[in-house]
C-alpha positions as CSV (number, residue, x, y, z in Angstrom):
1,M,18.9,-18.7,-67.3
2,M,22.5,-17.5,-67.1
3,E,22.4,-17.6,-63.3
4,L,21.1,-21.2,-63.4
5,Q,23.9,-22.1,-65.8
6,H,26.5,-20.6,-63.5
7,K,25.1,-22.6,-60.6
8,I,25.2,-25.8,-62.6
9,I,28.8,-25.2,-63.6
10,S,29.7,-24.5,-59.9
11,V,28.1,-27.8,-58.8
12,I,29.9,-29.7,-61.5
13,I,33.3,-28.3,-60.5
14,T,32.6,-29.1,-56.8
15,I,31.7,-32.7,-57.7
16,L,34.9,-33.0,-59.8
17,L,37.0,-31.6,-56.9
18,T,35.3,-34.1,-54.5
19,A,36.0,-36.9,-56.9
20,G,39.7,-36.4,-56.2
21,V,41.5,-34.3,-58.8
22,F,45.0,-34.2,-57.4
23,F,48.5,-33.4,-58.3
24,A,50.2,-35.9,-60.6
25,G,52.7,-37.9,-58.6
26,S,51.0,-37.4,-55.2
27,K,50.7,-40.9,-53.6
28,G,48.3,-39.9,-50.8
29,L,50.3,-40.6,-47.7
30,S,48.1,-39.1,-44.9
31,V,46.8,-35.7,-44.0
32,V,48.0,-32.1,-43.8
33,E,51.0,-31.8,-41.7
34,E,50.4,-29.6,-38.6
35,V,52.2,-26.3,-38.7
36,A,53.9,-25.3,-35.4
37,E,51.9,-22.9,-33.4
38,E,52.5,-19.4,-34.7
39,K,54.8,-17.3,-32.5
40,A,54.0,-13.8,-31.5
41,W,56.5,-12.3,-33.9
42,Y,54.8,-13.8,-36.9
43,S,52.7,-11.0,-38.5
44,R,50.2,-12.2,-41.1
45,S,50.8,-8.9,-42.9
46,D,54.2,-10.2,-44.1
47,T,53.7,-14.0,-43.9
48,I,52.6,-16.4,-46.6
49,Y,51.8,-20.1,-46.5
50,F,53.3,-22.3,-49.3
51,W,51.8,-25.8,-49.9
52,Y,53.4,-28.8,-51.6
53,S,52.7,-32.5,-51.8
54,D,56.0,-34.1,-52.7
55,E,58.2,-34.8,-49.7
56,S,61.4,-34.9,-51.8
57,M,60.9,-31.1,-52.3
58,T,61.1,-30.4,-48.6
59,D,64.8,-29.5,-48.4
60,Y,64.6,-27.3,-51.5
61,I,61.5,-25.4,-50.4
62,N,62.6,-24.9,-46.8
63,K,66.0,-23.5,-47.9
64,A,64.3,-21.3,-50.5
65,A,61.8,-20.1,-47.9
66,V,64.6,-19.1,-45.4
67,D,66.8,-17.4,-48.0
68,F,63.9,-15.5,-49.6
69,G,62.6,-14.5,-46.2
70,E,65.9,-13.1,-45.0
71,K,66.4,-11.2,-48.2
72,N,62.9,-9.7,-48.2
73,N,62.2,-9.5,-44.5
74,V,59.1,-11.7,-44.9
75,H,58.1,-15.1,-43.6
76,V,57.3,-18.1,-45.9
77,L,55.8,-21.0,-44.0
78,P,56.0,-24.3,-46.1
79,M,53.4,-26.9,-45.4
80,L,53.7,-30.5,-46.7
81,V,50.2,-31.7,-47.6
82,T,50.0,-35.4,-48.4
83,M,46.3,-35.9,-49.0
84,D,45.0,-37.9,-51.9
85,N,42.7,-35.1,-53.0
86,Y,45.3,-32.4,-52.8
87,L,43.5,-29.8,-54.9
88,E,40.3,-30.3,-52.8
89,A,42.4,-29.6,-49.7
90,V,43.6,-26.4,-51.3
91,N,40.0,-25.5,-52.1
92,N,38.7,-26.2,-48.6
93,A,41.4,-24.2,-46.9
94,S,40.9,-21.3,-49.3
95,V,37.1,-21.3,-48.8
96,E,37.3,-21.6,-45.1
97,N,40.3,-19.1,-44.9
98,N,42.1,-21.6,-42.7
99,Q,45.9,-21.2,-43.2
100,L,45.1,-21.1,-46.9
101,P,48.1,-21.5,-49.3
102,D,49.0,-18.2,-50.8
103,A,51.0,-20.2,-53.4
104,Y,51.4,-23.9,-53.9
105,L,52.9,-26.6,-56.2
106,L,50.6,-28.3,-58.7
107,G,50.9,-30.6,-61.7
108,H,50.3,-28.4,-64.8
109,E,47.5,-30.7,-66.1
110,S,45.3,-29.6,-63.2
111,L,45.5,-25.9,-64.0
112,E,42.2,-25.6,-65.8
113,M,40.4,-27.0,-62.7
114,A,42.4,-24.7,-60.4
115,Y,41.7,-21.6,-62.6
116,L,37.9,-22.3,-63.0
117,T,37.5,-22.7,-59.2
118,G,39.4,-19.5,-58.5
119,L,42.4,-21.4,-57.0
120,A,44.7,-20.0,-59.7
121,C,45.0,-16.6,-61.1
122,E,47.0,-14.9,-63.8
123,I,50.5,-14.2,-62.5
124,D,51.8,-10.7,-61.9
125,D,54.9,-10.6,-64.2
126,P,55.7,-7.0,-65.2
127,W,59.4,-8.1,-65.8
128,N,58.3,-10.7,-68.4
129,F,60.2,-13.3,-66.5
130,C,58.0,-16.1,-67.9
131,S,59.5,-15.7,-71.4
132,Q,61.8,-17.6,-73.7
133,D,64.7,-15.8,-72.1
134,Y,64.3,-18.2,-69.2
135,F,62.0,-21.0,-70.3
136,S,61.4,-23.3,-73.3
137,E,58.2,-23.1,-75.3
138,A,57.1,-26.4,-73.6
139,A,57.4,-24.9,-70.2
140,L,55.5,-21.8,-71.3
141,N,52.8,-23.9,-72.9
142,A,52.5,-25.8,-69.6
143,I,51.6,-22.7,-67.6
144,T,49.3,-21.2,-70.3
145,Y,45.6,-21.4,-70.1
146,Q,43.3,-19.5,-72.5
147,G,46.2,-17.3,-73.5
148,K,47.2,-16.4,-69.9
149,H,50.1,-17.4,-67.8
150,I,48.5,-18.7,-64.6
151,A,51.6,-20.3,-62.9
152,Y,55.4,-20.4,-62.9
153,P,57.1,-23.5,-64.3
154,L,59.4,-25.1,-61.7
155,S,60.4,-28.7,-62.7
156,Y,59.7,-31.2,-65.4
157,N,59.9,-34.9,-66.2
158,T,60.2,-36.4,-69.7
159,C,62.3,-39.2,-71.2
160,A,65.3,-39.7,-73.4
161,L,67.4,-42.6,-74.8
162,I,70.4,-44.0,-73.0
163,Y,73.0,-46.2,-74.6
164,N,76.0,-48.3,-73.5
165,V,78.9,-46.6,-75.3
166,D,81.1,-49.7,-75.0
167,Y,78.5,-51.9,-76.7
168,L,77.9,-49.4,-79.5
169,Y,81.6,-49.1,-80.2
170,D,81.7,-52.9,-80.3
171,W,79.0,-52.9,-82.9
172,A,80.8,-50.2,-84.9
173,E,83.9,-52.4,-85.0
174,Q,81.8,-55.3,-86.2
175,K,80.2,-53.2,-88.9
176,A,83.6,-51.7,-89.9
177,L,85.1,-55.1,-90.3
178,A,82.2,-56.1,-92.5
179,I,82.7,-53.0,-94.7
180,L,86.4,-53.7,-95.0
181,K,85.6,-57.2,-96.2
182,G,83.1,-56.0,-98.7
183,E,80.1,-57.1,-96.8
184,G,78.9,-53.6,-95.7
185,E,76.2,-53.1,-98.3
186,D,74.0,-55.9,-96.9
187,Y,75.1,-55.6,-93.3
188,G,71.8,-55.2,-91.5
189,G,70.4,-52.7,-94.0
190,G,66.9,-52.4,-95.4
191,D,63.7,-50.8,-94.4
192,Y,62.3,-52.6,-91.4
193,F,58.9,-50.9,-91.8
194,E,58.6,-51.2,-95.6
195,E,55.3,-53.2,-95.3
196,I,53.8,-50.8,-92.9
197,N,54.8,-47.8,-94.9
198,E,53.3,-49.3,-98.1
199,K,50.1,-50.1,-96.3
200,T,49.6,-46.4,-95.2
201,A,51.3,-44.7,-98.2
202,D,48.1,-43.8,-99.9
203,G,46.4,-42.4,-96.8
204,G,47.5,-39.8,-94.3
205,T,45.8,-36.7,-92.9
206,E,47.4,-33.6,-91.7
207,G,47.7,-33.1,-88.0
208,G,51.3,-33.7,-87.0
209,N,53.7,-31.1,-85.7
210,S,56.9,-32.0,-87.6
211,E,58.3,-29.2,-89.8
212,E,61.5,-30.8,-90.9
213,S,62.5,-34.2,-92.2
214,T,65.5,-36.3,-91.5
215,D,67.1,-38.6,-93.9
216,S,68.0,-41.9,-92.3
217,S,69.7,-43.1,-95.4
218,E,72.6,-40.6,-95.0
219,K,74.6,-42.8,-92.7
220,E,74.1,-45.9,-94.8
221,T,75.4,-44.1,-98.0
222,D,78.0,-42.0,-96.3
223,P,81.0,-42.1,-98.6
224,S,83.3,-42.2,-95.6
225,L,82.0,-45.7,-94.9
226,E,82.9,-47.0,-98.3
227,V,86.1,-48.8,-99.2
228,D,88.2,-47.5,-102.1
229,P,88.2,-50.3,-104.7
230,D,91.8,-49.5,-105.7
231,L,93.0,-50.3,-102.2
232,V,94.5,-53.6,-101.4
233,P,91.8,-56.0,-100.1
234,Y,91.6,-56.3,-96.4
235,D,92.4,-60.0,-96.3
236,E,95.7,-59.3,-98.2
237,L,96.9,-56.7,-95.8
238,S,99.5,-57.5,-93.1
239,E,98.3,-58.0,-89.6
240,E,99.6,-54.6,-88.6
241,E,97.9,-53.0,-91.6
242,Q,94.6,-54.8,-90.8
243,V,94.6,-53.5,-87.2
244,K,95.2,-49.9,-88.4
245,A,92.6,-50.1,-91.1
246,L,90.0,-51.6,-88.7
247,Q,90.7,-49.0,-86.1
248,G,90.3,-46.1,-88.6
249,K,87.1,-47.5,-90.1
250,T,85.6,-48.3,-86.7
251,E,86.1,-44.6,-85.6
252,E,84.4,-43.5,-88.8
253,V,81.4,-45.8,-88.2
254,F,81.2,-45.0,-84.5
255,E,81.3,-41.2,-85.0
256,N,77.7,-41.3,-86.3
257,A,76.6,-44.6,-84.8
258,A,74.0,-43.2,-82.4
259,P,70.6,-44.0,-84.1
260,E,68.6,-41.0,-85.4
261,T,65.6,-43.1,-86.6
262,L,63.9,-46.2,-85.5
263,N,65.1,-47.9,-88.7
264,E,68.7,-47.2,-87.8
265,L,68.1,-48.5,-84.3
266,L,66.7,-51.8,-85.7
267,T,69.7,-52.0,-88.1
268,I,72.0,-52.0,-85.1
269,A,69.9,-54.5,-83.2
270,D,69.6,-56.8,-86.2
271,S,73.3,-56.8,-87.0
272,Y,74.9,-56.8,-83.5
273,S,76.6,-60.0,-82.3
274,A,76.2,-59.2,-78.6
275,P,78.6,-60.6,-76.0
276,Y,77.7,-63.2,-73.4
277,G,75.5,-61.8,-70.6
278,V,73.6,-59.3,-72.9
279,D,69.9,-60.3,-72.8
280,G,68.9,-58.0,-75.7
281,V,69.9,-54.9,-77.6
282,M,67.0,-52.9,-76.2
283,S,64.3,-53.0,-73.5
284,W,62.2,-50.3,-71.8
285,D,59.0,-50.1,-69.7
286,V,56.3,-50.7,-72.3
287,T,53.6,-50.5,-69.6
288,D,54.0,-46.8,-68.8
289,I,52.8,-44.2,-71.3
290,M,55.6,-41.8,-70.2
291,F,58.1,-44.1,-72.1
292,N,55.9,-44.8,-75.1
293,Y,54.0,-41.7,-76.1
294,W,56.9,-40.4,-78.1
295,I,56.0,-42.6,-81.0
296,V,52.7,-40.7,-81.6
297,G,53.6,-37.4,-80.1
298,D,54.2,-35.7,-83.4
299,V,50.9,-36.9,-85.0
300,M,48.3,-36.6,-82.2
301,N,46.8,-33.3,-81.3
302,L,45.6,-33.0,-77.7
303,G,44.2,-29.6,-77.3
304,G,46.7,-27.5,-79.2
305,P,50.2,-26.4,-77.9
306,S,48.9,-25.6,-74.4
307,G,46.6,-28.6,-74.2
308,D,43.5,-26.4,-73.4
309,D,41.6,-26.1,-76.7
310,K,38.8,-28.6,-77.0
311,K,38.5,-27.8,-80.7
312,Q,42.0,-29.1,-81.4
313,L,41.6,-32.8,-80.8
314,M,43.1,-35.3,-83.3
315,L,43.5,-38.7,-81.8
316,S,43.0,-41.0,-84.9
317,N,44.3,-40.6,-88.4
318,E,46.4,-42.5,-90.9
319,K,49.6,-41.1,-89.4
320,V,48.7,-42.2,-85.9
321,T,47.8,-45.6,-87.3
322,N,51.2,-45.9,-89.1
323,C,53.1,-45.0,-85.9
324,L,51.2,-47.5,-83.7
325,L,51.8,-50.2,-86.3
326,K,55.5,-49.5,-86.0
327,Y,55.2,-49.6,-82.3
328,Q,53.5,-53.0,-82.5
329,H,56.3,-54.2,-84.8
330,L,58.8,-53.3,-82.0
331,H,57.2,-55.9,-79.8
332,N,57.8,-58.5,-82.5
333,F,61.4,-57.3,-83.0
334,F,62.6,-56.9,-79.4
335,N,60.3,-59.5,-77.9
336,I,59.6,-57.5,-74.7
337,E,56.8,-59.0,-72.7
338,S,54.9,-56.3,-70.8
339,S,54.3,-58.6,-67.8
340,L,58.0,-59.0,-67.3
341,V,59.2,-55.4,-67.4
342,A,59.0,-52.5,-64.9
343,Y,60.9,-49.3,-64.9
344,D,63.1,-49.9,-61.9
345,K,64.1,-53.4,-63.3
346,V,64.9,-52.0,-66.7
347,I,67.2,-49.3,-65.2
348,Q,68.9,-51.9,-63.1
349,D,69.3,-54.3,-66.0
350,F,71.0,-51.4,-68.0
351,I,73.3,-50.7,-65.0
352,D,74.2,-54.4,-65.0
353,G,75.1,-54.3,-68.7
354,K,72.3,-56.5,-69.9
355,M,71.3,-54.2,-72.8
356,M,72.7,-51.6,-75.2
357,F,69.7,-49.2,-75.2
358,T,66.8,-48.1,-73.0
359,I,64.4,-45.2,-72.5
360,A,64.5,-43.4,-69.2
361,S,63.2,-40.4,-67.4
362,T,65.1,-37.6,-65.7
363,D,65.4,-39.5,-62.4
364,S,67.9,-41.9,-64.2
365,V,70.5,-39.2,-64.3
366,A,71.1,-39.3,-60.6
367,K,70.6,-43.1,-60.4
368,L,73.3,-43.9,-63.1
369,A,75.7,-41.3,-61.7
370,E,75.4,-42.9,-58.3
371,A,75.8,-46.4,-59.7
372,Q,79.0,-45.3,-61.6
373,K,80.3,-43.7,-58.4
374,D,79.8,-46.9,-56.3
375,G,81.2,-49.1,-59.0
376,S,78.1,-51.1,-59.9
377,L,78.0,-49.5,-63.3
378,E,81.3,-50.4,-65.0
379,F,81.0,-49.0,-68.5
380,T,80.6,-45.7,-70.3
381,Y,77.1,-44.5,-71.1
382,K,75.6,-41.6,-72.9
383,Y,72.2,-39.9,-73.3
384,T,70.8,-38.9,-76.7
385,L,67.5,-37.9,-78.3
386,I,64.9,-40.7,-78.9
387,P,65.2,-41.7,-82.5
388,A,62.7,-40.2,-85.0
389,V,59.9,-42.6,-85.9
390,D,60.8,-42.2,-89.6
391,E,62.1,-39.6,-92.1
392,E,58.9,-37.5,-91.8
393,T,57.8,-38.1,-88.2
394,D,59.8,-36.9,-85.3
395,S,59.7,-38.6,-81.9
396,I,57.9,-36.2,-79.5
397,P,57.8,-37.3,-75.9
398,M,55.2,-36.3,-73.3
399,S,56.1,-34.2,-70.4
400,M,54.8,-33.4,-67.0
401,T,55.5,-30.0,-65.5
402,E,55.4,-29.0,-61.8
403,V,54.3,-25.4,-61.5
404,V,54.0,-22.8,-58.8
405,V,50.4,-21.4,-58.6
406,I,49.3,-18.2,-57.0
407,N,46.0,-18.8,-55.1
408,G,43.2,-16.5,-56.3
409,Y,41.9,-16.4,-52.8
410,S,45.2,-15.0,-51.3
411,E,45.4,-11.5,-50.0
412,K,49.2,-11.7,-50.3
413,K,49.6,-12.2,-54.0
414,D,52.4,-9.7,-54.2
415,I,54.6,-11.7,-51.8
416,A,53.4,-15.0,-53.3
417,N,54.4,-13.8,-56.8
418,A,57.8,-12.7,-55.6
419,F,58.4,-16.1,-53.9
420,A,57.3,-18.0,-57.0
421,R,59.7,-16.1,-59.1
422,Y,62.5,-16.8,-56.6
423,L,61.7,-20.5,-56.6
424,T,61.7,-20.8,-60.4
425,G,64.3,-18.2,-61.1
426,E,67.2,-17.2,-58.8
427,F,67.0,-20.4,-56.7
428,A,66.3,-22.8,-59.5
429,S,70.0,-23.8,-59.9
430,E,69.6,-25.6,-56.5
431,L,66.7,-27.7,-57.6
432,Y,68.5,-30.7,-59.1
433,L,71.2,-30.7,-56.4
434,R,68.6,-30.9,-53.6
435,T,65.8,-32.9,-55.2
436,G,67.1,-34.8,-58.3
437,K,64.5,-33.0,-60.4
438,A,65.2,-31.1,-63.6
439,A,64.5,-27.4,-63.5
440,C,62.4,-25.8,-66.2
441,N,64.6,-22.7,-66.1
442,I,66.9,-23.1,-69.0
443,R,69.7,-21.4,-67.1
444,A,69.5,-23.7,-64.1
445,N,70.8,-27.1,-65.4
446,S,74.0,-26.2,-67.1
447,D,76.2,-27.5,-64.3
448,Y,74.7,-30.9,-64.3
449,A,75.9,-33.5,-66.8
450,N,73.3,-35.2,-69.1
451,L,70.4,-32.9,-68.2
452,D,71.1,-31.0,-71.5
453,V,69.6,-33.9,-73.5
454,F,66.5,-33.9,-71.3
455,D,66.3,-30.1,-71.7
456,A,66.3,-30.7,-75.5
457,E,63.6,-33.4,-75.3
458,Y,61.5,-31.3,-72.9
459,A,61.7,-28.3,-75.2
460,K,59.9,-30.2,-78.0
461,S,57.7,-32.3,-75.8
462,V,53.9,-32.5,-75.6
463,P,52.4,-31.4,-72.2
464,L,49.6,-33.4,-70.6
465,P,46.3,-31.7,-71.6
466,K,44.6,-29.4,-69.1
467,I,41.1,-30.1,-70.3
468,I,39.0,-31.4,-67.4
469,E,37.1,-33.9,-69.5
470,L,40.5,-35.5,-70.4
471,E,41.4,-36.0,-66.8
472,N,41.5,-39.8,-67.2
473,F,42.7,-39.7,-70.8
474,W,46.2,-41.0,-69.9
475,M,44.7,-44.1,-68.3
476,E,42.8,-44.7,-71.5
477,I,45.7,-44.2,-73.9
478,E,48.0,-46.3,-71.7
479,A,45.5,-49.1,-71.9
480,L,45.3,-48.7,-75.7
481,F,49.1,-48.9,-76.0
482,Q,49.1,-52.0,-73.9
483,R,46.5,-53.7,-76.2
484,V,48.3,-52.7,-79.3
485,W,51.6,-54.0,-77.9
486,D,49.9,-57.3,-77.2
487,G,48.7,-57.6,-80.8
488,E,45.2,-56.1,-80.9
489,D,44.1,-54.4,-84.2
490,V,45.4,-50.8,-84.2
491,E,42.6,-49.2,-86.3
492,T,39.9,-50.8,-84.1
493,E,41.6,-49.6,-80.9
494,L,42.1,-46.1,-82.2
495,S,38.5,-45.8,-83.4
496,E,37.1,-46.9,-80.0
497,L,39.4,-44.4,-78.1
498,D,38.4,-41.6,-80.4
499,N,34.7,-42.3,-80.0
500,T,35.0,-42.6,-76.2
501,V,36.8,-39.2,-75.9
502,R,34.5,-37.4,-78.3
503,L,31.5,-38.4,-76.1
504,F,32.7,-35.9,-73.6
505,F,32.6,-33.1,-76.2
506,M,29.2,-33.7,-77.8
507,E,27.2,-30.5,-78.0
């Protein structure tokens, strides 16, 4: 009976591989690139093959291979594999022992599949390199499966908030003037989610990850923003005194102007008199789950911290409903039509000064820096954390981690492990410079402006789950977000998603 069960599992895994489980981000360009014919001096005893699927990594990997090879008197032969079914190609080469990859790059969400098929194994890490001395908890969670580290974290992608500093200062000046004139108390204040909060106040189930609360009312009641009633009224001051008073109050407001909660963000949006040419206070790609998951990241549970525990699945509860209702309210507030937005367009609109805020991924750091350098971006901008959903619910973005896997079929695991540590350790500071990707190694990004905010977002992020049955989950939840954005009933949509996912885990 046990033998039959193993055979059935083997058949299922083979079918799943054939169906095309592949590295996230691989676009399927063609076939395995041919490696130049091995020269006589190549000795297989000190040579390893390294596979990857993203052409943008070529310069980084080639340079690392040369440097590592010279330092350790070995040969690392990189191979760019651009097949749709990347992991299947790894499997076929490994089974046939045909220039099999001793190590290779993979999206962390495919690690369960790789491990169960023998294409990944526990790393050899006697130096405890994969620890919080070098990596955030999110990076370590990404490489963990069933309590074991089965890869090395190399790069990540997540999202953060960008804002136009000039516009925010302009808003601060408008607010400061209103405060000086005695209009500050009603200047765009209030709870924009009061009706939603009241609707779900009596419900709620545990399941979120937030441990600390933030008080969004602090900035609205900050004594530094109040005007001393004994002072001469603003309108009775001389012109010179008005200028000085306005400048001082503007600096006070601007110092803490970056929004820390959605309510504060909406306060800014509702009260800002934008200059000509600004299409709206905020826009982002509402069609991509990467830029939207943050609103439920603190209250959904997708397999526990490492995304590999089928017993820890919490997709639908009162807190999730509350968050999605607020997400739906953002559509009504910002009036963003999903058919008219795309990530590249949103970033270009931000560069063109058409909005104050947007949500962007790590690739925006290089794009905005280049735009500022060539003069197409003419204002000051800054990155910050995505505002918390409310006082009790943090914004937790999703993340995707590119990892270095040691092939379980390899006979050169010692060299493969050493090269993987070199890629993700000593050489990691070259990653952003050569690829535009953010390194997982917390010591690697310090020389690059604005990556610190992404490092902070990544550190608290939720990794894509590794559970094989949830392979298409992100397509499902992306579709759910789309329907919610377009006005469908939140509770109905959540219930249907929850039922669909649980069908895969019925015993």
